[in-house]
PDB file with SEQRES, HELIX, SHEET and CRYST1 records, atoms N, CA, C and O in Angstrom:
SEQRES   1 A   63  MET ALA ASP ASP ILE PRO THR ASP THR LEU ALA GLU THR          
SEQRES   2 A   63  SER ASN TYR VAL ALA TRP VAL SER GLN GLU PRO ASP GLY          
SEQRES   3 A   63  GLU MET VAL TYR HIS LEU GLU LEU GLY ALA MET THR LEU          
SEQRES   4 A   63  HIS PHE PHE LYS GLU GLU TRP ASP GLU LEU VAL SER LEU          
SEQRES   5 A   63  VAL LYS GLN ALA ASP LYS ALA ILE ASP ALA ARG                  
HELIX    1 AA1 LYS A   43  ASP A   61  1                                  19    
SHEET    1 AA1 4 THR A   7  GLU A  12  0                                        
SHEET    2 AA1 4 TYR A  16  GLN A  22 -1                                        
SHEET    3 AA1 4 MET A  28  LEU A  34 -1                                        
SHEET    4 AA1 4 MET A  37  PHE A  42 -1                                        
CRYST1    1.000    1.000    1.000  90.00  90.00  90.00 P 1           1          
ATOM      1  N   MET A   1     -10.964 -46.273  11.212  1.00  0.00           N  
ATOM      2  CA  MET A   1     -10.498 -45.666   9.980  1.00  0.00           C  
ATOM      3  C   MET A   1     -11.259 -44.363   9.761  1.00  0.00           C  
ATOM      4  O   MET A   1     -12.476 -44.323   9.946  1.00  0.00           O  
ATOM      5  N   ALA A   2     -10.566 -43.305   9.372  1.00  0.00           N  
ATOM      6  CA  ALA A   2     -11.157 -41.977   9.237  1.00  0.00           C  
ATOM      7  C   ALA A   2     -12.170 -41.907   8.096  1.00  0.00           C  
ATOM      8  O   ALA A   2     -13.052 -41.049   8.122  1.00  0.00           O  
ATOM      9  N   ASP A   3     -12.069 -42.787   7.095  1.00  0.00           N  
ATOM     10  CA  ASP A   3     -12.966 -42.756   5.954  1.00  0.00           C  
ATOM     11  C   ASP A   3     -14.252 -43.539   6.172  1.00  0.00           C  
ATOM     12  O   ASP A   3     -15.117 -43.555   5.297  1.00  0.00           O  
ATOM     13  N   ASP A   4     -14.392 -44.190   7.323  1.00  0.00           N  
ATOM     14  CA  ASP A   4     -15.601 -44.959   7.599  1.00  0.00           C  
ATOM     15  C   ASP A   4     -16.814 -44.043   7.695  1.00  0.00           C  
ATOM     16  O   ASP A   4     -16.757 -42.977   8.309  1.00  0.00           O  
ATOM     17  N   ILE A   5     -17.905 -44.468   7.083  1.00  0.00           N  
ATOM     18  CA  ILE A   5     -19.166 -43.736   7.154  1.00  0.00           C  
ATOM     19  C   ILE A   5     -20.024 -44.418   8.206  1.00  0.00           C  
ATOM     20  O   ILE A   5     -20.302 -45.612   8.091  1.00  0.00           O  
ATOM     21  N   PRO A   6     -20.456 -43.678   9.242  1.00  0.00           N  
ATOM     22  CA  PRO A   6     -21.287 -44.286  10.291  1.00  0.00           C  
ATOM     23  C   PRO A   6     -22.613 -44.786   9.719  1.00  0.00           C  
ATOM     24  O   PRO A   6     -23.272 -44.083   8.953  1.00  0.00           O  
ATOM     25  N   THR A   7     -22.994 -46.000  10.096  1.00  0.00           N  
ATOM     26  CA  THR A   7     -24.268 -46.580   9.673  1.00  0.00           C  
ATOM     27  C   THR A   7     -25.002 -47.127  10.890  1.00  0.00           C  
ATOM     28  O   THR A   7     -24.404 -47.414  11.927  1.00  0.00           O  
ATOM     29  N   ASP A   8     -26.310 -47.262  10.733  1.00  0.00           N  
ATOM     30  CA  ASP A   8     -27.136 -47.815  11.806  1.00  0.00           C  
ATOM     31  C   ASP A   8     -28.279 -48.593  11.168  1.00  0.00           C  
ATOM     32  O   ASP A   8     -28.999 -48.062  10.322  1.00  0.00           O  
ATOM     33  N   THR A   9     -28.447 -49.846  11.569  1.00  0.00           N  
ATOM     34  CA  THR A   9     -29.554 -50.657  11.077  1.00  0.00           C  
ATOM     35  C   THR A   9     -30.841 -50.205  11.757  1.00  0.00           C  
ATOM     36  O   THR A   9     -30.914 -50.137  12.984  1.00  0.00           O  
ATOM     37  N   LEU A  10     -31.853 -49.898  10.952  1.00  0.00           N  
ATOM     38  CA  LEU A  10     -33.147 -49.456  11.475  1.00  0.00           C  
ATOM     39  C   LEU A  10     -34.083 -50.626  11.724  1.00  0.00           C  
ATOM     40  O   LEU A  10     -34.776 -50.672  12.741  1.00  0.00           O  
ATOM     41  N   ALA A  11     -34.103 -51.578  10.786  1.00  0.00           N  
ATOM     42  CA  ALA A  11     -34.967 -52.755  10.897  1.00  0.00           C  
ATOM     43  C   ALA A  11     -34.424 -53.826   9.971  1.00  0.00           C  
ATOM     44  O   ALA A  11     -33.780 -53.537   8.963  1.00  0.00           O  
ATOM     45  N   GLU A  12     -34.701 -55.083  10.340  1.00  0.00           N  
ATOM     46  CA  GLU A  12     -34.186 -56.192   9.546  1.00  0.00           C  
ATOM     47  C   GLU A  12     -35.131 -57.374   9.649  1.00  0.00           C  
ATOM     48  O   GLU A  12     -35.626 -57.700  10.728  1.00  0.00           O  
ATOM     49  N   THR A  13     -35.377 -58.015   8.507  1.00  0.00           N  
ATOM     50  CA  THR A  13     -36.109 -59.273   8.479  1.00  0.00           C  
ATOM     51  C   THR A  13     -35.185 -60.301   7.840  1.00  0.00           C  
ATOM     52  O   THR A  13     -34.022 -60.004   7.567  1.00  0.00           O  
ATOM     53  N   SER A  14     -35.687 -61.492   7.602  1.00  0.00           N  
ATOM     54  CA  SER A  14     -34.841 -62.513   6.997  1.00  0.00           C  
ATOM     55  C   SER A  14     -34.481 -62.176   5.544  1.00  0.00           C  
ATOM     56  O   SER A  14     -33.507 -62.714   5.018  1.00  0.00           O  
ATOM     57  N   ASN A  15     -35.246 -61.298   4.891  1.00  0.00           N  
ATOM     58  CA  ASN A  15     -34.993 -60.966   3.486  1.00  0.00           C  
ATOM     59  C   ASN A  15     -34.646 -59.506   3.218  1.00  0.00           C  
ATOM     60  O   ASN A  15     -34.083 -59.195   2.168  1.00  0.00           O  
ATOM     61  N   TYR A  16     -34.965 -58.610   4.136  1.00  0.00           N  
ATOM     62  CA  TYR A  16     -34.818 -57.183   3.882  1.00  0.00           C  
ATOM     63  C   TYR A  16     -34.115 -56.478   5.029  1.00  0.00           C  
ATOM     64  O   TYR A  16     -34.162 -56.919   6.177  1.00  0.00           O  
ATOM     65  N   VAL A  17     -33.452 -55.355   4.689  1.00  0.00           N  
ATOM     66  CA  VAL A  17     -32.790 -54.533   5.706  1.00  0.00           C  
ATOM     67  C   VAL A  17     -33.040 -53.067   5.381  1.00  0.00           C  
ATOM     68  O   VAL A  17     -32.937 -52.652   4.226  1.00  0.00           O  
ATOM     69  N   ALA A  18     -33.367 -52.294   6.394  1.00  0.00           N  
ATOM     70  CA  ALA A  18     -33.441 -50.832   6.283  1.00  0.00           C  
ATOM     71  C   ALA A  18     -32.336 -50.273   7.168  1.00  0.00           C  
ATOM     72  O   ALA A  18     -32.239 -50.610   8.348  1.00  0.00           O  
ATOM     73  N   TRP A  19     -31.502 -49.411   6.584  1.00  0.00           N  
ATOM     74  CA  TRP A  19     -30.417 -48.821   7.362  1.00  0.00           C  
ATOM     75  C   TRP A  19     -30.163 -47.395   6.928  1.00  0.00           C  
ATOM     76  O   TRP A  19     -30.603 -46.971   5.859  1.00  0.00           O  
ATOM     77  N   VAL A  20     -29.451 -46.657   7.761  1.00  0.00           N  
ATOM     78  CA  VAL A  20     -29.182 -45.247   7.502  1.00  0.00           C  
ATOM     79  C   VAL A  20     -27.677 -45.011   7.620  1.00  0.00           C  
ATOM     80  O   VAL A  20     -26.994 -45.631   8.436  1.00  0.00           O  
ATOM     81  N   SER A  21     -27.184 -44.102   6.787  1.00  0.00           N  
ATOM     82  CA  SER A  21     -25.776 -43.712   6.874  1.00  0.00           C  
ATOM     83  C   SER A  21     -25.688 -42.201   6.999  1.00  0.00           C  
ATOM     84  O   SER A  21     -26.511 -41.463   6.457  1.00  0.00           O  
ATOM     85  N   GLN A  22     -24.673 -41.761   7.725  1.00  0.00           N  
ATOM     86  CA  GLN A  22     -24.414 -40.326   7.819  1.00  0.00           C  
ATOM     87  C   GLN A  22     -23.223 -40.040   6.917  1.00  0.00           C  
ATOM     88  O   GLN A  22     -22.093 -40.435   7.204  1.00  0.00           O  
ATOM     89  N   GLU A  23     -23.498 -39.353   5.834  1.00  0.00           N  
ATOM     90  CA  GLU A  23     -22.475 -39.070   4.834  1.00  0.00           C  
ATOM     91  C   GLU A  23     -21.489 -38.024   5.357  1.00  0.00           C  
ATOM     92  O   GLU A  23     -21.806 -37.296   6.298  1.00  0.00           O  
ATOM     93  N   PRO A  24     -20.307 -37.944   4.762  1.00  0.00           N  
ATOM     94  CA  PRO A  24     -19.295 -36.977   5.233  1.00  0.00           C  
ATOM     95  C   PRO A  24     -19.770 -35.524   5.238  1.00  0.00           C  
ATOM     96  O   PRO A  24     -19.276 -34.717   6.025  1.00  0.00           O  
ATOM     97  N   ASP A  25     -20.725 -35.182   4.365  1.00  0.00           N  
ATOM     98  CA  ASP A  25     -21.243 -33.810   4.336  1.00  0.00           C  
ATOM     99  C   ASP A  25     -22.344 -33.579   5.372  1.00  0.00           C  
ATOM    100  O   ASP A  25     -22.918 -32.492   5.437  1.00  0.00           O  
ATOM    101  N   GLY A  26     -22.639 -34.601   6.182  1.00  0.00           N  
ATOM    102  CA  GLY A  26     -23.654 -34.492   7.226  1.00  0.00           C  
ATOM    103  C   GLY A  26     -25.028 -34.960   6.804  1.00  0.00           C  
ATOM    104  O   GLY A  26     -25.916 -35.097   7.646  1.00  0.00           O  
ATOM    105  N   GLU A  27     -25.227 -35.210   5.511  1.00  0.00           N  
ATOM    106  CA  GLU A  27     -26.518 -35.678   4.991  1.00  0.00           C  
ATOM    107  C   GLU A  27     -26.794 -37.104   5.467  1.00  0.00           C  
ATOM    108  O   GLU A  27     -25.909 -37.960   5.447  1.00  0.00           O  
ATOM    109  N   MET A  28     -28.032 -37.343   5.895  1.00  0.00           N  
ATOM    110  CA  MET A  28     -28.450 -38.694   6.236  1.00  0.00           C  
ATOM    111  C   MET A  28     -29.026 -39.337   4.991  1.00  0.00           C  
ATOM    112  O   MET A  28     -29.859 -38.739   4.311  1.00  0.00           O  
ATOM    113  N   VAL A  29     -28.589 -40.554   4.685  1.00  0.00           N  
ATOM    114  CA  VAL A  29     -29.098 -41.291   3.536  1.00  0.00           C  
ATOM    115  C   VAL A  29     -29.691 -42.590   4.055  1.00  0.00           C  
ATOM    116  O   VAL A  29     -29.053 -43.312   4.822  1.00  0.00           O  
ATOM    117  N   TYR A  30     -30.909 -42.881   3.635  1.00  0.00           N  
ATOM    118  CA  TYR A  30     -31.640 -44.067   4.059  1.00  0.00           C  
ATOM    119  C   TYR A  30     -31.552 -45.109   2.959  1.00  0.00           C  
ATOM    120  O   TYR A  30     -31.655 -44.782   1.776  1.00  0.00           O  
ATOM    121  N   HIS A  31     -31.362 -46.357   3.345  1.00  0.00           N  
ATOM    122  CA  HIS A  31     -31.146 -47.438   2.393  1.00  0.00           C  
ATOM    123  C   HIS A  31     -32.114 -48.577   2.681  1.00  0.00           C  
ATOM    124  O   HIS A  31     -32.350 -48.929   3.836  1.00  0.00           O  
ATOM    125  N   LEU A  32     -32.667 -49.143   1.624  1.00  0.00           N  
ATOM    126  CA  LEU A  32     -33.486 -50.353   1.722  1.00  0.00           C  
ATOM    127  C   LEU A  32     -32.815 -51.420   0.887  1.00  0.00           C  
ATOM    128  O   LEU A  32     -32.678 -51.263  -0.327  1.00  0.00           O  
ATOM    129  N   GLU A  33     -32.396 -52.501   1.518  1.00  0.00           N  
ATOM    130  CA  GLU A  33     -31.857 -53.647   0.795  1.00  0.00           C  
ATOM    131  C   GLU A  33     -33.002 -54.631   0.618  1.00  0.00           C  
ATOM    132  O   GLU A  33     -33.518 -55.189   1.587  1.00  0.00           O  
ATOM    133  N   LEU A  34     -33.388 -54.833  -0.633  1.00  0.00           N  
ATOM    134  CA  LEU A  34     -34.515 -55.702  -0.984  1.00  0.00           C  
ATOM    135  C   LEU A  34     -33.976 -56.817  -1.870  1.00  0.00           C  
ATOM    136  O   LEU A  34     -34.018 -56.718  -3.097  1.00  0.00           O  
ATOM    137  N   GLY A  35     -33.479 -57.860  -1.257  1.00  0.00           N  
ATOM    138  CA  GLY A  35     -32.854 -58.926  -2.026  1.00  0.00           C  
ATOM    139  C   GLY A  35     -31.603 -58.409  -2.697  1.00  0.00           C  
ATOM    140  O   GLY A  35     -30.708 -57.888  -2.031  1.00  0.00           O  
ATOM    141  N   ALA A  36     -31.529 -58.550  -4.025  1.00  0.00           N  
ATOM    142  CA  ALA A  36     -30.349 -58.135  -4.784  1.00  0.00           C  
ATOM    143  C   ALA A  36     -30.346 -56.639  -5.107  1.00  0.00           C  
ATOM    144  O   ALA A  36     -29.402 -56.142  -5.722  1.00  0.00           O  
ATOM    145  N   MET A  37     -31.385 -55.924  -4.701  1.00  0.00           N  
ATOM    146  CA  MET A  37     -31.506 -54.504  -5.042  1.00  0.00           C  
ATOM    147  C   MET A  37     -31.413 -53.658  -3.775  1.00  0.00           C  
ATOM    148  O   MET A  37     -31.986 -54.007  -2.743  1.00  0.00           O  
ATOM    149  N   THR A  38     -30.690 -52.549  -3.862  1.00  0.00           N  
ATOM    150  CA  THR A  38     -30.637 -51.588  -2.765  1.00  0.00           C  
ATOM    151  C   THR A  38     -31.123 -50.245  -3.281  1.00  0.00           C  
ATOM    152  O   THR A  38     -30.648 -49.755  -4.306  1.00  0.00           O  
ATOM    153  N   LEU A  39     -32.077 -49.649  -2.563  1.00  0.00           N  
ATOM    154  CA  LEU A  39     -32.600 -48.327  -2.897  1.00  0.00           C  
ATOM    155  C   LEU A  39     -32.045 -47.319  -1.897  1.00  0.00           C  
ATOM    156  O   LEU A  39     -31.942 -47.616  -0.707  1.00  0.00           O  
ATOM    157  N   HIS A  40     -31.691 -46.139  -2.371  1.00  0.00           N  
ATOM    158  CA  HIS A  40     -31.101 -45.092  -1.538  1.00  0.00           C  
ATOM    159  C   HIS A  40     -32.011 -43.866  -1.564  1.00  0.00           C  
ATOM    160  O   HIS A  40     -32.477 -43.459  -2.629  1.00  0.00           O  
ATOM    161  N   PHE A  41     -32.265 -43.279  -0.398  1.00  0.00           N  
ATOM    162  CA  PHE A  41     -33.183 -42.149  -0.286  1.00  0.00           C  
ATOM    163  C   PHE A  41     -32.575 -41.040   0.559  1.00  0.00           C  
ATOM    164  O   PHE A  41     -31.961 -41.303   1.593  1.00  0.00           O  
ATOM    165  N   PHE A  42     -32.748 -39.798   0.116  1.00  0.00           N  
ATOM    166  CA  PHE A  42     -32.452 -38.671   0.981  1.00  0.00           C  
ATOM    167  C   PHE A  42     -33.621 -38.519   1.957  1.00  0.00           C  
ATOM    168  O   PHE A  42     -34.668 -39.134   1.754  1.00  0.00           O  
ATOM    169  N   LYS A  43     -33.467 -37.723   2.996  1.00  0.00           N  
ATOM    170  CA  LYS A  43     -34.446 -37.597   4.081  1.00  0.00           C  
ATOM    171  C   LYS A  43     -35.853 -37.303   3.565  1.00  0.00           C  
ATOM    172  O   LYS A  43     -36.813 -37.943   3.992  1.00  0.00           O  
ATOM    173  N   GLU A  44     -35.983 -36.345   2.654  1.00  0.00           N  
ATOM    174  CA  GLU A  44     -37.310 -35.965   2.157  1.00  0.00           C  
ATOM    175  C   GLU A  44     -37.952 -37.122   1.394  1.00  0.00           C  
ATOM    176  O   GLU A  44     -39.153 -37.366   1.514  1.00  0.00           O  
ATOM    177  N   GLU A  45     -37.147 -37.825   0.615  1.00  0.00           N  
ATOM    178  CA  GLU A  45     -37.652 -38.973  -0.137  1.00  0.00           C  
ATOM    179  C   GLU A  45     -38.064 -40.099   0.806  1.00  0.00           C  
ATOM    180  O   GLU A  45     -39.095 -40.740   0.608  1.00  0.00           O  
ATOM    181  N   TRP A  46     -37.249 -40.332   1.833  1.00  0.00           N  
ATOM    182  CA  TRP A  46     -37.543 -41.368   2.822  1.00  0.00           C  
ATOM    183  C   TRP A  46     -38.873 -41.076   3.514  1.00  0.00           C  
ATOM    184  O   TRP A  46     -39.720 -41.958   3.658  1.00  0.00           O  
ATOM    185  N   ASP A  47     -39.040 -39.824   3.941  1.00  0.00           N  
ATOM    186  CA  ASP A  47     -40.282 -39.438   4.619  1.00  0.00           C  
ATOM    187  C   ASP A  47     -41.495 -39.681   3.721  1.00  0.00           C  
ATOM    188  O   ASP A  47     -42.534 -40.149   4.187  1.00  0.00           O  
ATOM    189  N   GLU A  48     -41.360 -39.361   2.436  1.00  0.00           N  
ATOM    190  CA  GLU A  48     -42.461 -39.586   1.498  1.00  0.00           C  
ATOM    191  C   GLU A  48     -42.750 -41.076   1.326  1.00  0.00           C  
ATOM    192  O   GLU A  48     -43.910 -41.482   1.265  1.00  0.00           O  
ATOM    193  N   LEU A  49     -41.697 -41.888   1.250  1.00  0.00           N  
ATOM    194  CA  LEU A  49     -41.876 -43.343   1.129  1.00  0.00           C  
ATOM    195  C   LEU A  49     -42.564 -43.909   2.359  1.00  0.00           C  
ATOM    196  O   LEU A  49     -43.485 -44.717   2.237  1.00  0.00           O  
ATOM    197  N   VAL A  50     -42.129 -43.497   3.541  1.00  0.00           N  
ATOM    198  CA  VAL A  50     -42.741 -43.978   4.783  1.00  0.00           C  
ATOM    199  C   VAL A  50     -44.218 -43.608   4.811  1.00  0.00           C  
ATOM    200  O   VAL A  50     -45.054 -44.427   5.193  1.00  0.00           O  
ATOM    201  N   SER A  51     -44.548 -42.381   4.409  1.00  0.00           N  
ATOM    202  CA  SER A  51     -45.948 -41.951   4.354  1.00  0.00           C  
ATOM    203  C   SER A  51     -46.743 -42.815   3.377  1.00  0.00           C  
ATOM    204  O   SER A  51     -47.870 -43.211   3.675  1.00  0.00           O  
ATOM    205  N   LEU A  52     -46.170 -43.105   2.225  1.00  0.00           N  
ATOM    206  CA  LEU A  52     -46.833 -43.946   1.229  1.00  0.00           C  
ATOM    207  C   LEU A  52     -47.126 -45.335   1.784  1.00  0.00           C  
ATOM    208  O   LEU A  52     -48.232 -45.849   1.612  1.00  0.00           O  
ATOM    209  N   VAL A  53     -46.155 -45.943   2.442  1.00  0.00           N  
ATOM    210  CA  VAL A  53     -46.331 -47.293   2.984  1.00  0.00           C  
ATOM    211  C   VAL A  53     -47.389 -47.286   4.088  1.00  0.00           C  
ATOM    212  O   VAL A  53     -48.203 -48.206   4.173  1.00  0.00           O  
ATOM    213  N   LYS A  54     -47.379 -46.265   4.925  1.00  0.00           N  
ATOM    214  CA  LYS A  54     -48.397 -46.165   5.976  1.00  0.00           C  
ATOM    215  C   LYS A  54     -49.795 -46.037   5.375  1.00  0.00           C  
ATOM    216  O   LYS A  54     -50.734 -46.677   5.849  1.00  0.00           O  
ATOM    217  N   GLN A  55     -49.939 -45.214   4.336  1.00  0.00           N  
ATOM    218  CA  GLN A  55     -51.233 -45.056   3.673  1.00  0.00           C  
ATOM    219  C   GLN A  55     -51.688 -46.372   3.047  1.00  0.00           C  
ATOM    220  O   GLN A  55     -52.861 -46.736   3.137  1.00  0.00           O  
ATOM    221  N   ALA A  56     -50.764 -47.075   2.419  1.00  0.00           N  
ATOM    222  CA  ALA A  56     -51.098 -48.363   1.800  1.00  0.00           C  
ATOM    223  C   ALA A  56     -51.532 -49.368   2.865  1.00  0.00           C  
ATOM    224  O   ALA A  56     -52.467 -50.139   2.650  1.00  0.00           O  
ATOM    225  N   ASP A  57     -50.860 -49.359   4.004  1.00  0.00           N  
ATOM    226  CA  ASP A  57     -51.209 -50.275   5.083  1.00  0.00           C  
ATOM    227  C   ASP A  57     -52.609 -49.971   5.614  1.00  0.00           C  
ATOM    228  O   ASP A  57     -53.389 -50.888   5.869  1.00  0.00           O  
ATOM    229  N   LYS A  58     -52.928 -48.690   5.782  1.00  0.00           N  
ATOM    230  CA  LYS A  58     -54.268 -48.319   6.231  1.00  0.00           C  
ATOM    231  C   LYS A  58     -55.326 -48.741   5.215  1.00  0.00           C  
ATOM    232  O   LYS A  58     -56.405 -49.200   5.590  1.00  0.00           O  
ATOM    233  N   ALA A  59     -55.017 -48.585   3.935  1.00  0.00           N  
ATOM    234  CA  ALA A  59     -55.965 -48.961   2.884  1.00  0.00           C  
ATOM    235  C   ALA A  59     -56.228 -50.467   2.912  1.00  0.00           C  
ATOM    236  O   ALA A  59     -57.358 -50.905   2.698  1.00  0.00           O  
ATOM    237  N   ILE A  60     -55.205 -51.242   3.170  1.00  0.00           N  
ATOM    238  CA  ILE A  60     -55.369 -52.695   3.267  1.00  0.00           C  
ATOM    239  C   ILE A  60     -56.222 -53.052   4.479  1.00  0.00           C  
ATOM    240  O   ILE A  60     -57.106 -53.904   4.398  1.00  0.00           O  
ATOM    241  N   ASP A  61     -55.947 -52.386   5.610  1.00  0.00           N  
ATOM    242  CA  ASP A  61     -56.712 -52.652   6.835  1.00  0.00           C  
ATOM    243  C   ASP A  61     -58.187 -52.282   6.676  1.00  0.00           C  
ATOM    244  O   ASP A  61     -59.052 -52.879   7.316  1.00  0.00           O  
ATOM    245  N   ALA A  62     -58.470 -51.300   5.826  1.00  0.00           N  
ATOM    246  CA  ALA A  62     -59.848 -50.845   5.639  1.00  0.00           C  
ATOM    247  C   ALA A  62     -60.665 -51.785   4.759  1.00  0.00           C  
ATOM    248  O   ALA A  62     -61.886 -51.648   4.679  1.00  0.00           O  
ATOM    249  N   ARG A  63     -60.027 -52.715   4.115  1.00  0.00           N  
ATOM    250  CA  ARG A  63     -60.744 -53.636   3.213  1.00  0.00           C  
ATOM    251  C   ARG A  63     -61.459 -54.696   3.982  1.00  0.00           C  
ATOM    252  O   ARG A  63     -62.112 -55.554   3.390  1.00  0.00           O  
TER     253      ARG A  63                                                      
END                                                                             
């Protein structure tokens, strides 16, 4: 179908899914499905979130 938006699953656990879609305007949108909630991020926002999670993980490891 011509209206289909291409998607790709990035990672999946038993409770969560991270996936990306390529919108018709060419923009990549990143999605986090967290139970009943889905969060949507543009590329810059996604990069900032990934950086935040990495920093938090390092902080936990340093304890």
